[in-house]
VOTORLO-110993 format. One line per field, with one value per residue (C-alpha): z, x, y; residue number from 1. Coordinates in Angstrom, 3 decimals, padded with zeros to 6 digits. Last residue first. Layout:
N
up	[Z ...]
east	[X ...]
north	[Y ...]
num	[NUM ...]
***
This chain:
754
up	[-015.688 -015.273 -017.497 -018.263 -017.593 -014.229 -013.300 -013.891 -011.611 -008.801 -009.037 -008.910 -005.753 -004.027 -005.167 -003.786 -000.435 -000.157 -001.060 001.550 004.198 003.226 003.553 006.986 007.754 004.232 004.334 001.263 -000.793 000.465 -000.933 -004.374 -004.349 -003.049 -005.993 -008.571 -006.881 -006.937 -010.630 -011.314 -009.434 -011.723 -014.900 -013.740 -012.748 -016.087 -017.885 -015.542 -015.756 -014.391 -011.937 -008.891 -010.606 -010.945 -007.230 -006.284 -008.585 -006.918 -003.568 -004.839 -006.248 -002.890 -001.056 -003.531 -003.219 000.564 000.270 -002.188 000.153 002.313 000.312 -002.886 -001.776 -004.428 -007.074 -004.339 -003.206 -006.693 -007.173 -003.760 -004.789 -008.039 -006.171 -003.658 -006.460 -008.107 -004.776 -004.727 -008.272 -007.755 -004.485 -006.146 -008.809 -006.359 -003.865 -002.042 001.486 001.313 -001.748 -000.111 003.032 000.989 -001.077 002.097 003.457 000.326 000.436 004.097 003.263 000.249 002.258 005.058 002.607 000.845 004.073 004.122 000.461 -000.278 002.138 001.728 -000.610 001.431 004.634 003.038 001.578 004.949 006.688 003.996 004.105 007.899 007.530 004.870 007.143 010.111 008.015 006.124 009.095 010.079 006.715 007.176 010.652 010.148 013.314 011.241 009.438 012.754 013.762 010.444 010.685 014.232 013.098 010.393 012.717 015.262 012.574 011.375 014.912 015.387 012.361 013.051 011.305 013.246 016.343 018.544 016.521 016.878 020.705 021.705 018.580 019.431 022.842 021.359 018.396 020.637 022.848 019.783 018.576 021.909 021.957 018.322 018.728 021.791 019.782 016.822 018.859 016.460 014.963 018.405 017.376 015.220 018.216 019.953 017.129 017.506 021.264 020.691 018.518 020.979 023.878 022.032 021.600 025.278 026.741 027.138 027.302 029.687 032.263 035.281 033.741 030.522 032.183 033.496 030.179 028.553 030.486 029.962 026.235 025.986 027.951 025.633 022.639 023.819 024.701 021.370 019.392 021.233 020.280 016.703 015.846 012.057 011.099 010.705 014.159 015.767 014.064 015.160 018.724 018.991 017.965 020.708 023.279 022.434 022.809 026.217 027.396 026.322 028.332 031.364 031.157 032.970 035.465 036.276 036.761 039.416 041.197 041.256 039.125 037.718 034.886 033.751 033.565 031.406 029.219 028.496 027.641 025.483 023.502 022.916 021.779 019.235 018.095 017.538 015.938 013.244 011.094 010.495 009.983 007.188 005.638 005.114 007.518 010.131 009.774 010.440 013.585 014.753 014.355 016.462 019.202 019.286 019.506 022.235 024.288 023.963 025.125 028.151 029.016 028.881 027.724 024.666 021.802 020.265 020.315 018.440 015.706 015.091 015.217 012.531 010.222 010.832 010.334 007.013 005.773 006.988 005.276 001.998 002.346 003.351 000.594 -001.971 000.739 002.829 006.514 009.612 007.474 007.469 008.149 011.533 009.966 007.490 010.253 012.170 009.116 008.586 012.239 011.905 009.355 007.057 007.665 005.386 003.094 003.283 004.709 001.579 -000.596 001.323 000.927 -002.767 -003.329 -001.434 -003.496 -004.167 -002.974 000.503 000.571 -000.319 002.915 004.775 003.639 005.854 007.054 003.602 001.855 004.585 004.263 000.474 -000.089 002.201 004.289 001.577 -001.232 001.041 001.759 -001.867 -002.539 -001.201 -001.534 -005.324 -005.182 -002.882 -005.088 -008.172 -006.461 -005.164 -008.630 -010.301 -007.735 -007.970 -011.777 -012.291 -010.023 -006.883 -007.343 -006.763 -004.039 -002.572 -004.707 -004.696 -004.869 -005.918 -008.774 -006.701 -003.878 -006.366 -007.950 -004.740 -003.954 -007.653 -007.908 -005.233 -006.949 -010.277 -011.212 -010.244 -006.944 -007.489 -003.699 -003.296 -000.644 -002.849 -005.507 -009.007 -008.113 -006.622 -009.549 -011.996 -010.023 -010.205 -013.981 -014.179 -012.067 -014.344 -017.593 -018.735 -018.359 -018.457 -021.670 -021.378 -024.204 -024.832 -027.632 -029.698 -026.905 -026.687 -026.517 -028.057 -025.481 -027.084 -029.760 -027.266 -024.871 -027.670 -028.390 -024.718 -024.203 -027.319 -025.957 -022.616 -024.346 -024.487 -022.468 -019.688 -015.926 -015.345 -012.842 -011.637 -012.071 -015.669 -016.631 -015.058 -016.658 -020.116 -019.626 -018.503 -021.663 -024.005 -022.545 -019.987 -019.734 -016.228 -013.598 -011.779 -014.680 -016.872 -014.305 -014.004 -017.783 -018.238 -015.572 -017.138 -020.559 -019.108 -017.699 -020.891 -023.111 -024.872 -028.614 -029.769 -033.397 -033.107 -035.776 -033.805 -031.946 -029.210 -028.219 -029.290 -027.888 -024.511 -024.279 -025.175 -022.476 -020.034 -020.931 -020.623 -017.083 -016.472 -017.636 -015.334 -012.255 -013.007 -013.126 -009.934 -008.153 -009.441 -008.151 -010.950 -011.205 -014.878 -016.665 -020.237 -019.215 -021.106 -024.799 -025.327 -027.132 -024.384 -021.798 -023.813 -024.066 -020.327 -019.403 -021.697 -020.285 -016.686 -017.470 -019.108 -016.036 -013.737 -015.867 -015.712 -011.932 -010.136 -010.692 -007.401 -005.599 -006.401 -008.520 -011.365 -009.034 -011.489 -014.159 -017.497 -019.745 -022.099 -024.281 -026.327 -027.750 -030.013 -032.847 -031.184 -033.554 -030.838 -031.873 -032.651 -029.306 -027.531 -029.218 -028.223 -024.616 -024.204 -025.336 -023.106 -020.060 -020.575 -020.802 -017.736 -015.753 -016.962 -015.601 -016.891 -014.631 -011.751 -010.888 -011.968 -012.700 -009.897 -009.713 -011.490 -009.116 -010.482 -009.962 -010.615 -011.915 -013.779 -015.265 -015.282 -014.264 -010.640 -010.870 -011.615 -008.462 -006.252 -007.992 -007.242 -003.450 -002.965 -006.055 -004.837 -001.367 -002.618 -005.582 -006.446 -009.317 -011.889 -015.187 -015.842 -018.594 -019.882 -021.847 -023.707 -025.716 -028.218 -027.522 -027.400 -025.829 -022.550 -020.516 -022.266 -021.316 -017.737 -017.479 -018.745 -016.241 -013.543 -014.385 -014.288 -010.919 -009.392 -010.602 -012.684 -011.031 -009.960 -013.594 -014.669 -017.914 -019.145 -021.983 -023.693 -025.603 -027.746 -029.556 -032.047 -031.511 -032.829 -036.132 -036.508 -035.025 -031.585 -029.028 -025.668 -023.828 -021.996 -020.254 -021.457 -019.651 -019.485 -016.515 -016.078 -019.178 -019.015 -021.583 -022.859 -025.329 -027.669 -029.343 -031.646 -031.783 -034.838 -035.810 -032.997 -029.797 -029.932 -030.032 -027.062 -024.950 -026.008 -024.923 -021.622 -020.893 -021.658 -019.445 -016.578 -016.788 -013.098 -013.415 -011.007 -008.517 -009.422 -010.636 -013.434 -012.709 -014.754 -015.947 -017.628 -019.923 -021.757 -019.078 -019.678 -021.003 -024.291 -022.416 -024.914 -022.845 -019.597 -021.464 -023.199 -019.894 -018.426 -021.469 -021.231 -017.593 -018.567 -021.368 -019.151 -019.634 -023.085 -025.289 -027.740 -026.755 -028.873 -028.444 -028.625 -026.367 -023.606 -023.082 -022.388 -025.617 -025.225 -021.703 -022.757 -025.550 -028.086 -030.185 -030.119]
east	[-046.118 -045.298 -042.202 -042.049 -038.359 -039.092 -041.461 -038.726 -036.267 -038.818 -039.685 -036.009 -035.550 -038.454 -037.220 -033.751 -035.195 -037.388 -034.509 -032.260 -034.958 -035.631 -031.963 -031.203 -034.639 -035.113 -032.010 -031.477 -034.372 -033.496 -029.973 -031.272 -033.700 -031.009 -028.754 -031.478 -032.533 -028.939 -028.646 -031.888 -030.421 -027.368 -029.470 -031.954 -029.191 -027.413 -030.668 -031.427 -028.131 -029.641 -026.819 -028.963 -030.100 -026.498 -025.918 -028.980 -027.916 -024.501 -026.265 -028.119 -024.912 -023.175 -025.942 -025.810 -022.022 -022.322 -024.676 -022.328 -019.358 -018.889 -020.862 -019.294 -015.702 -013.018 -015.342 -017.277 -014.111 -013.305 -016.888 -016.791 -013.740 -015.362 -018.541 -016.517 -014.619 -017.950 -019.063 -016.070 -016.650 -020.392 -019.923 -017.288 -019.804 -022.713 -021.096 -024.156 -023.256 -025.736 -023.922 -020.527 -021.576 -023.046 -019.893 -017.836 -019.856 -019.264 -015.582 -015.495 -016.820 -014.576 -011.490 -012.349 -012.836 -009.572 -007.599 -006.274 -005.921 -004.826 -001.856 000.325 -001.984 -004.971 -003.486 -002.844 -006.355 -007.865 -006.152 -007.268 -010.819 -010.947 -009.810 -012.442 -015.140 -014.005 -014.164 -017.394 -019.680 -019.559 -021.129 -023.828 -024.991 -028.432 -028.176 -027.758 -024.895 -023.193 -023.532 -022.129 -019.123 -018.441 -018.745 -016.146 -013.826 -013.947 -013.131 -010.191 -008.893 -008.799 -006.571 -004.630 -001.332 -000.076 -002.188 000.654 000.947 -002.787 -002.721 -003.834 -005.935 -007.744 -008.951 -010.559 -011.898 -013.418 -015.032 -016.474 -017.832 -019.571 -021.091 -022.161 -023.840 -025.691 -026.917 -027.844 -029.954 -031.364 -027.934 -026.442 -024.614 -022.205 -021.066 -020.365 -018.046 -016.059 -016.052 -014.698 -011.848 -010.959 -011.037 -008.652 -006.157 -006.569 -005.713 -001.950 -001.169 -004.044 -003.294 -005.596 -008.110 -007.840 -009.053 -012.213 -013.023 -012.154 -014.800 -017.498 -016.797 -017.219 -020.476 -021.779 -020.753 -022.705 -025.798 -025.767 -025.437 -028.385 -030.535 -029.244 -029.930 -029.924 -027.231 -024.582 -025.276 -025.050 -021.732 -020.292 -021.577 -020.007 -016.684 -016.952 -018.029 -015.004 -012.695 -014.174 -013.954 -010.296 -009.564 -011.336 -009.333 -006.073 -007.210 -010.344 -008.356 -006.236 -009.398 -011.215 -013.394 -015.930 -013.634 -013.319 -017.102 -017.396 -014.529 -016.427 -019.707 -018.038 -016.058 -019.184 -021.058 -018.336 -018.369 -022.154 -022.352 -019.729 -021.793 -024.390 -021.599 -019.902 -018.318 -014.992 -013.183 -015.899 -015.777 -012.052 -012.731 -015.315 -012.705 -010.222 -012.809 -013.830 -010.184 -009.403 -012.400 -011.305 -007.795 -009.142 -011.473 -008.772 -010.541 -008.348 -008.107 -011.570 -011.580 -008.272 -009.515 -012.793 -010.942 -008.527 -011.375 -013.184 -009.999 -009.300 -012.797 -012.429 -009.037 -010.628 -013.253 -010.668 -008.152 -008.909 -009.869 -006.738 -007.108 -005.069 -002.528 -002.299 001.199 000.366 -002.703 -000.454 001.601 -001.559 -003.118 000.017 000.095 -003.546 -002.525 -005.487 -007.386 -010.392 -008.737 -011.239 -008.741 -006.637 -009.674 -010.343 -006.770 -006.813 -009.956 -008.472 -005.323 -002.173 000.059 -001.441 -000.561 003.016 003.258 003.438 007.029 008.543 005.215 003.749 006.401 006.393 002.585 002.455 005.230 005.435 002.302 -000.073 001.469 001.477 -002.226 -003.320 -006.946 -007.269 -003.491 -003.814 -006.224 -003.848 -000.844 -002.729 -003.812 -000.282 001.216 -001.477 -001.246 002.545 002.701 003.541 006.569 006.357 007.665 011.334 013.171 014.711 014.670 011.369 011.484 008.121 009.386 012.298 010.026 007.654 010.491 012.242 010.066 009.929 013.707 013.615 010.580 012.398 011.468 008.033 007.681 004.081 003.787 003.526 005.655 008.063 006.248 005.894 002.675 001.148 002.092 000.803 -002.432 -002.866 -002.446 -004.964 -007.349 -006.957 -007.627 -005.071 -001.307 -000.523 000.241 003.762 003.451 001.280 000.200 -001.356 -003.885 -004.906 -001.236 -000.034 001.087 003.467 004.824 004.656 006.923 009.450 009.420 009.704 012.573 014.271 014.062 015.436 018.455 019.076 022.016 019.562 019.201 016.087 016.877 013.385 014.268 015.419 012.116 010.155 012.326 011.903 008.136 008.018 009.820 007.643 004.268 002.762 000.172 -000.090 002.645 002.235 001.134 003.824 006.512 005.471 005.193 008.693 010.098 008.402 009.720 013.241 012.789 011.174 014.056 014.304 014.922 011.390 010.930 014.079 012.932 009.781 011.332 013.541 012.212 008.590 008.464 009.787 007.162 004.454 005.699 005.387 001.729 001.203 002.568 000.279 -002.661 -001.850 -001.260 -004.472 -006.531 -004.954 -005.915 -009.481 -009.862 -011.429 -008.459 -008.693 -010.949 -009.657 -007.103 -003.901 -003.137 -001.922 -005.085 -007.220 -005.259 -005.796 -009.541 -009.930 -007.750 -009.751 -013.094 -011.921 -010.533 -013.826 -015.853 -013.368 -013.582 -017.380 -017.240 -020.023 -017.798 -016.019 -019.362 -019.413 -022.404 -020.085 -018.602 -018.941 -017.175 -019.045 -017.464 -014.506 -014.865 -017.425 -014.608 -013.523 -011.911 -009.307 -007.875 -006.893 -009.290 -012.113 -011.647 -011.613 -014.910 -016.530 -015.341 -016.432 -019.983 -020.114 -018.858 -021.194 -024.233 -023.134 -022.671 -025.845 -028.064 -028.972 -026.634 -027.246 -025.726 -026.698 -023.685 -022.671 -024.430 -023.205 -023.872 -025.835 -025.121 -026.925 -026.393 -028.682 -026.237 -026.731 -023.244 -024.295 -025.714 -022.248 -020.937 -023.543 -023.126 -019.362 -019.483 -020.048 -018.039 -014.424 -015.621 -016.560 -018.677 -016.286 -014.624 -015.247 -017.010 -018.454 -021.069 -021.684 -024.880 -025.492 -028.610 -029.282 -025.751 -024.541 -021.160 -020.399 -021.394 -018.744 -015.931 -017.172 -017.329 -013.749 -012.664 -014.467 -012.459 -009.223 -010.081 -010.909 -007.693 -008.779 -008.382 -012.035 -013.099 -011.317 -013.342 -015.004 -017.473 -019.024 -022.325 -023.237 -026.434 -025.848 -027.421 -024.434 -023.118 -020.634 -017.340 -016.541 -013.788 -013.932 -011.504 -008.265 -006.984 -003.506 -000.203 -000.334 001.585 -000.604 -002.705 -006.477 -008.841 -012.299 -013.968 -016.496 -019.721 -021.523 -025.201 -027.410 -026.864 -027.584 -025.649 -025.071 -021.270 -021.270 -023.419 -021.255 -018.117 -019.689 -020.726 -017.223 -015.717 -018.029 -017.642 -017.287 -013.545 -012.648 -015.446 -018.497 -019.459 -021.465 -021.733 -024.362 -024.174 -026.997 -027.433 -030.665 -032.797 -034.990 -038.551 -037.559 -035.627 -032.931 -029.737 -031.280 -033.357 -030.221 -028.385 -031.238 -031.373 -027.640 -028.011 -030.790 -028.633 -025.612 -024.887 -023.372 -021.329 -019.285 -015.826 -012.873 -014.110 -010.631 -011.758 -012.813 -009.354 -009.346 -007.685 -005.069 -004.195 -003.968 -001.402 -001.524 -004.189 -002.238]
north	[032.196 035.905 036.018 039.741 040.371 041.969 039.138 036.576 038.383 038.726 035.048 034.161 036.232 034.503 031.116 031.901 032.988 029.888 027.587 029.166 028.819 025.207 024.197 022.728 021.345 019.945 017.761 015.536 016.926 020.417 020.111 019.214 022.119 024.474 023.670 024.235 027.491 028.799 027.918 029.785 032.769 032.822 032.595 035.256 037.661 037.325 038.103 041.014 042.893 046.117 046.854 046.081 042.886 041.717 042.332 040.280 037.436 037.380 036.963 033.898 032.485 033.008 031.152 028.280 028.095 027.972 024.994 023.299 023.620 020.519 018.001 019.317 018.643 019.235 020.671 022.468 024.247 025.471 026.630 028.305 030.318 031.440 032.408 034.451 036.190 037.024 038.455 040.813 042.052 042.532 044.434 046.623 047.655 047.967 050.393 051.763 050.665 047.768 046.396 046.819 044.944 042.080 041.771 041.773 038.841 036.758 037.669 036.580 033.115 032.557 033.540 031.110 028.238 029.234 028.837 025.277 024.388 027.954 027.973 031.095 033.008 031.865 033.313 036.674 036.749 035.797 038.706 041.171 039.816 040.242 043.860 044.466 042.986 045.078 048.282 047.608 047.022 050.691 051.594 048.985 049.965 048.408 046.302 043.155 044.904 045.653 041.996 040.776 043.096 041.966 038.361 038.805 040.698 037.857 035.310 037.406 037.822 034.044 033.556 036.749 036.227 033.237 033.856 035.089 038.289 038.834 038.780 042.249 042.561 039.320 040.491 043.582 041.638 038.937 041.579 043.279 039.935 039.311 042.802 042.690 039.291 040.529 043.486 041.297 038.822 036.177 035.523 034.887 031.663 033.642 035.663 032.371 031.335 034.566 034.033 030.519 031.821 034.570 032.106 029.791 032.616 033.668 030.264 030.123 033.834 034.466 031.796 032.325 034.695 032.742 029.560 031.214 032.824 029.490 027.561 030.186 030.261 026.484 026.663 029.368 027.251 024.224 026.243 028.098 024.870 023.327 026.313 026.251 022.612 023.206 020.702 023.411 024.807 021.369 020.632 023.996 023.623 020.170 021.697 024.350 021.768 019.616 022.603 023.430 019.820 019.654 022.807 021.228 018.014 018.718 021.348 019.358 016.164 017.862 019.095 015.778 013.446 015.918 016.977 013.361 012.994 016.120 014.905 011.690 013.423 016.070 013.487 011.406 014.537 015.278 011.642 011.829 015.281 014.719 012.383 015.100 017.615 015.699 018.817 017.049 019.383 018.900 015.128 015.300 017.327 014.786 012.065 014.028 014.542 010.889 009.780 012.331 011.166 007.547 008.477 010.316 007.448 004.743 001.576 001.124 -001.353 -001.213 002.585 002.591 000.294 002.114 005.446 004.272 003.285 006.583 008.592 006.870 007.696 011.303 011.563 010.491 013.225 015.850 015.175 017.904 020.399 020.089 020.867 020.230 018.418 014.613 013.325 011.761 010.180 008.392 006.776 005.924 004.307 002.246 001.202 000.130 -002.515 -003.056 -006.257 -005.639 -003.057 -000.165 002.349 001.939 002.654 005.868 007.057 006.099 008.185 011.153 011.418 009.386 012.223 011.886 008.198 009.052 011.081 007.766 007.163 004.450 003.056 003.522 001.431 -001.218 -001.455 -001.769 -004.305 -007.305 -006.928 -005.704 -007.729 -010.797 -010.278 -010.554 -009.632 -006.065 -005.686 -005.733 -002.779 -000.903 -001.655 -000.486 002.742 003.320 003.029 005.149 007.954 008.105 007.892 011.559 011.198 013.348 016.895 017.610 019.531 016.370 013.246 011.358 007.569 006.164 004.037 002.785 001.630 000.029 -001.941 -003.001 -006.030 -006.870 -007.379 -010.097 -011.669 -011.741 -015.309 -016.609 -018.389 -019.624 -019.873 -016.112 -014.409 -012.496 -010.488 -011.948 -013.776 -010.624 -008.383 -010.994 -011.337 -007.562 -007.711 -010.559 -008.517 -005.518 -007.340 -006.280 -006.032 -002.339 -000.399 000.948 003.486 006.530 008.877 006.082 005.400 001.725 000.867 -002.394 -004.966 -007.497 -005.196 -002.326 -004.231 -004.627 -000.896 000.064 -002.391 -001.000 002.541 001.376 -000.135 -003.890 -005.208 -005.937 -005.594 -003.511 -000.810 000.198 003.872 003.555 001.960 004.822 007.505 006.004 005.822 009.470 010.559 008.473 009.432 007.116 004.331 002.840 003.032 -000.293 -002.473 -000.944 -001.772 -005.414 -005.721 -004.272 -006.574 -009.585 -008.579 -008.522 -012.008 -013.333 -012.241 -008.896 -008.609 -009.409 -010.460 -012.540 -014.962 -015.851 -018.773 -017.371 -013.945 -014.258 -017.786 -016.672 -013.938 -016.504 -018.852 -015.982 -015.541 -019.310 -019.188 -016.225 -018.314 -021.227 -019.067 -017.150 -020.333 -021.653 -018.450 -018.678 -022.273 -024.325 -026.728 -027.574 -030.080 -030.207 -032.868 -032.180 -032.611 -029.038 -027.948 -029.496 -027.515 -024.342 -024.965 -025.593 -022.612 -020.330 -021.457 -021.051 -017.587 -016.577 -017.562 -015.837 -012.679 -012.629 -012.508 -014.433 -017.435 -016.723 -017.065 -020.815 -021.827 -022.881 -025.496 -028.381 -026.409 -026.322 -028.912 -028.707 -031.797 -029.908 -027.783 -030.628 -028.686 -026.474 -023.855 -021.393 -018.621 -021.060 -022.832 -019.472 -018.635 -021.925 -021.789 -018.168 -018.934 -022.005 -020.110 -017.145 -019.410 -021.333 -018.130 -016.432 -019.179 -022.620 -024.586 -022.217 -018.847 -015.342 -013.187 -010.858 -007.462 -004.348 -001.467 001.476 005.163 008.429 011.939 014.340 016.802 020.575 021.684 022.106 018.590 017.311 018.971 017.366 013.994 014.050 014.017 010.300 009.381 009.702 008.604 005.158 004.152 001.370 -000.425 002.270 002.956 006.429 006.577 010.113 010.816 014.049 014.908 017.672 018.726 022.308 021.893 023.652 020.592 018.472 020.830 021.136 017.330 017.088 019.728 017.740 014.626 016.607 018.169 014.791 013.175 010.176 006.802 006.543 006.937 003.763 003.885 007.092 006.407 009.434 009.292 012.313 013.252 016.034 019.436 021.326 019.940 017.114 016.116 014.813 015.125 013.385 015.596 015.076 018.217 018.965 018.703 014.928 013.583 010.547 009.884 010.166 008.706 009.642 007.280 008.890 007.751 010.203 009.272 009.589 005.993 003.593 002.814 -000.940 -000.606 001.786 -000.531 -003.466 -001.618 -000.573 -004.141 -005.389 -002.678 -003.548 -007.330 -008.199 -008.771 -005.945 -005.401 -003.300 000.159 001.752 005.478 007.282 010.858 012.757 015.744 016.635 015.049 011.997 012.079 010.459 007.744 006.711 006.614 005.398 002.789 001.531 001.274 -000.760 -003.014 -003.689 -004.707 -007.128 -008.539 -009.139 -012.832 -012.718 -010.375 -012.365 -013.591 -012.466 -008.903 -007.336 -004.478 -006.862 -008.296 -012.042 -013.153 -010.442 -011.550 -015.211 -014.669 -017.501 -015.796 -012.525]
num	[754 753 752 751 750 749 748 747 746 745 744 743 742 741 740 739 738 737 736 735 734 733 732 731 730 729 728 727 726 725 724 723 722 721 720 719 718 717 716 715 714 713 712 711 710 709 708 707 706 705 704 703 702 701 700 699 698 697 696 695 694 693 692 691 690 689 688 687 686 685 684 683 682 681 680 679 678 677 676 675 674 673 672 671 670 669 668 667 666 665 664 663 662 661 660 659 658 657 656 655 654 653 652 651 650 649 648 647 646 645 644 643 642 641 640 639 638 637 636 635 634 633 632 631 630 629 628 627 626 625 624 623 622 621 620 619 618 617 616 615 614 613 612 611 610 609 608 607 606 605 604 603 602 601 600 599 598 597 596 595 594 593 592 591 590 589 588 587 586 585 584 583 582 581 580 579 578 577 576 575 574 573 572 571 570 569 568 567 566 565 564 563 562 561 560 559 558 557 556 555 554 553 552 551 550 549 548 547 546 545 544 543 542 541 540 539 538 537 536 535 534 533 532 531 530 529 528 527 526 525 524 523 522 521 520 519 518 517 516 515 514 513 512 511 510 509 508 507 506 505 504 503 502 501 500 499 498 497 496 495 494 493 492 491 490 489 488 487 486 485 484 483 482 481 480 479 478 477 476 475 474 473 472 471 470 469 468 467 466 465 464 463 462 461 460 459 458 457 456 455 454 453 452 451 450 449 448 447 446 445 444 443 442 441 440 439 438 437 436 435 434 433 432 431 430 429 428 427 426 425 424 423 422 421 420 419 418 417 416 415 414 413 412 411 410 409 408 407 406 405 404 403 402 401 400 399 398 397 396 395 394 393 392 391 390 389 388 387 386 385 384 383 382 381 380 379 378 377 376 375 374 373 372 371 370 369 368 367 366 365 364 363 362 361 360 359 358 357 356 355 354 353 352 351 350 349 348 347 346 345 344 343 342 341 340 339 338 337 336 335 334 333 332 331 330 329 328 327 326 325 324 323 322 321 320 319 318 317 316 315 314 313 312 311 310 309 308 307 306 305 304 303 302 301 300 299 298 297 296 295 294 293 292 291 290 289 288 287 286 285 284 283 282 281 280 279 278 277 276 275 274 273 272 271 270 269 268 267 266 265 264 263 262 261 260 259 258 257 256 255 254 253 252 251 250 249 248 247 246 245 244 243 242 241 240 239 238 237 236 235 234 233 232 231 230 229 228 227 226 225 224 223 222 221 220 219 218 217 216 215 214 213 212 211 210 209 208 207 206 205 204 203 202 201 200 199 198 197 196 195 194 193 192 191 190 189 188 187 186 185 184 183 182 181 180 179 178 177 176 175 174 173 172 171 170 169 168 167 166 165 164 163 162 161 160 159 158 157 156 155 154 153 152 151 150 149 148 147 146 145 144 143 142 141 140 139 138 137 136 135 134 133 132 131 130 129 128 127 126 125 124 123 122 121 120 119 118 117 116 115 114 113 112 111 110 109 108 107 106 105 104 103 102 101 100 99 98 97 96 95 94 93 92 91 90 89 88 87 86 85 84 83 82 81 80 79 78 77 76 75 74 73 72 71 70 69 68 67 66 65 64 63 62 61 60 59 58 57 56 55 54 53 52 51 50 49 48 47 46 45 44 43 42 41 40 39 38 37 36 35 34 33 32 31 30 29 28 27 26 25 24 23 22 21 20 19 18 17 16 15 14 13 12 11 10 9 8 7 6 5 4 3 2 1]
***
C-alpha cells in the first residue's frame, strides 16, 4: 500500500494526521454535544471534491467520546435491502451516524434510512451527511427530515486558509512528514512548501496532500523534490506512479496479481464509473465493457480487490479514491487528454457499453452512479463533457432521467453545458414526475436562460417563459413561477393586440398563460389577482369554444374548474361555475383521456356544495372524482398521485360531515399516506398539503374518541405549519392557527390545560 499513491491519500487509512480543520471540528463537536440541542438532528457538510470532508468526518467520528455509538451508513447500487446504520446496546444510547456521498443515494432510500433511525429510541441522535453540493437534492430534504422530528441544517466547508503560516502550510508540512515516514525517506526537509501555496487550487486539502506526496516521492526516486505545482500535473504524476504499482504487482511480486497493468486499468476505470457492486452485478459490468484478457472475470475481480480492498465486505469493484483522483484518472484515460494514457479508444466506449439497455429490461443498477461520476468529471474536464458525456446524452437523453433529479440538476450546473444536450433531455421529460420535478426545474431554468439569450422572437420568448413556469408549478416552486408566468402573459397580450390574424394564433396561448399565472398567484396567497387572471382566461376560452367547441372545450372545462376554486369566498358562485364545468365535461369526458378535466370540475362542485352546507349532495361528485383519480393514479402514479391525494382528502371531509366517521378516517388516512410519499419526493411542493391532511386526520380521530392518536397527529400538523409559516407567513398563518386551535382542544380534552 505504501507505494500506491491512491491508498496513501485515502482519508480512511489516516496516513496523514488531521490538520488544518480544527475550527470546523470544534463546530461539529458543539453541534453534537450542545446540551440544549434537539434530541435528533441532521447536518449536511458540503464542499467541492478534495476539500477534506471525508477526513473531517472521520476525525469527528474518531473523537466522539465514550457513551456514543458511531455508525457508518453505506448504500450499494442494486441492493435489495434498505441499508441501515445498525447499533447495539440498550435504548437511550447516544448515536452518531455518518452518511458519506449522501447526494448519490436515491432519495427514497436515504429517507428510509432516516425513518429507520427516527423510530429508534435514542437519548440523542446525530446524523452527519457528507456531500459535494447542497443542490436540489438537499433543498427539499430539510422539510421532510423535520417531519420525522429532526432539526436539519447545512454548513459549507470553506477552502483552507492561505498564507505561509495558515492552514495550507501546516497541512502540507504534516503530510510531507507522514508520507516520508511511510515511504522511508529520511530527509523530508528537502521538500519545501510550494511557492504558490496561496493559489486558490491549494484551498483543497487533497491538492495540498498531493503536492506533498509528489515532492516526497520525487525525492525518494532521486529527482528534484520541487514538483510542478499545477494540480493537473500533480495528478498526472501520481497516476503514473499508480500504474507503475500495478505493473510491479504483476511482474515483480511473484505473480501476486495475474492481470497486467492494462487490464487493471480497465478494471479500475470500470469500478470508478459503476461504484461498489455485489458479485453478480460486478461480473455483468466487467463483461459489458469487454475487457480483452485471457484472465477470467472472476480473477479480474479478485485481483482488483487485492489492489483496491472494498470498504464494505459485501461488495467488490471499489472505485479509485479519493474521488477527484478517480475523476482525473477517467479524464486522463479518455481520448482528448494530453497525457495520452493507453486504452483511450476503449475508454470512449466503456460508458456507452455500461449504460446499454436491451429492450424490455430495466436500466442497469449502476446507471445513476455512472452518470453522476461522468457529470462530476465533466465539471472539471471539458474533453470528457464534449467527447463522452454529451454524445451519450444526445443519443440517449432518457438516461438522464434514470440518473435522478440530483444528477439532472448537477448536469444543468456545468458552466458551459451544451444547450443541445439540455434540449434533448427536455424533450424526454414527462409532463409530471414527482421524483424528478425539482431537478427538471433546475434544468428548465438553465435551458430557458440560454434560449432567451438567443432569440428576440416574442412568440418564442413567451413560450419559453410559459414552459418554465409550468416546470416550476410541477416542482411546487410557485413563488419562482409567478415571474415567468407574468412575462408570458405580458408578451402574449401584446401579440394578441397586433392584428386579427395574430389574435387567432396567440389568444389561446394567452388564455393558458393566464390560467397558469392564476394558479401560481393563488398558491402564493394573492387570491384577488389569481381570480382576475383566471376569469380572463375563462372569458377567452368561452369565446374560442363557441367557434371551435371540439378544439377548445377541454381546456375551457379545466379553466372553469380552476375558476370555481378561485371563488372560495362566494360558495354559490363557485357552485354555479363548477356545475357548468361538470356539465361541459361530461359531454367530452371520452376526449379527455379518462376525464382529467371532469375530475377537477367534480372536485370543485363537491367543495362548493359542502361550503353551502349541502354535505350529502357533495358526496356523489367527490366520490366520482376520487374514482377517476384512482384509475389515473393506477396507470401513472408519478403523474396523478398528487391529484388522487387531494381528492381523497376532500372525500374524507365530505364523509365526516355526512355522519360516516369510520369511512372518513380510512379515506383521510389514505390521503395522508399519499401526501407522505409525495413529500418525500418533493417536500417543498407537498408539505403544506400534508399538514392540512394531518390536521383533518386529527379531527376524524377525535370524532371516534381516539384522543391520544389525535393529539399526536395534530401536533405533527402544528410542527409542519410552524416551519412553513417561518418561511412564508402570509401563505400559512391560517393553517397554523387552525391546527393550533385543534391541538388546544385535544389537549384540554385529555386534561392538559397548561
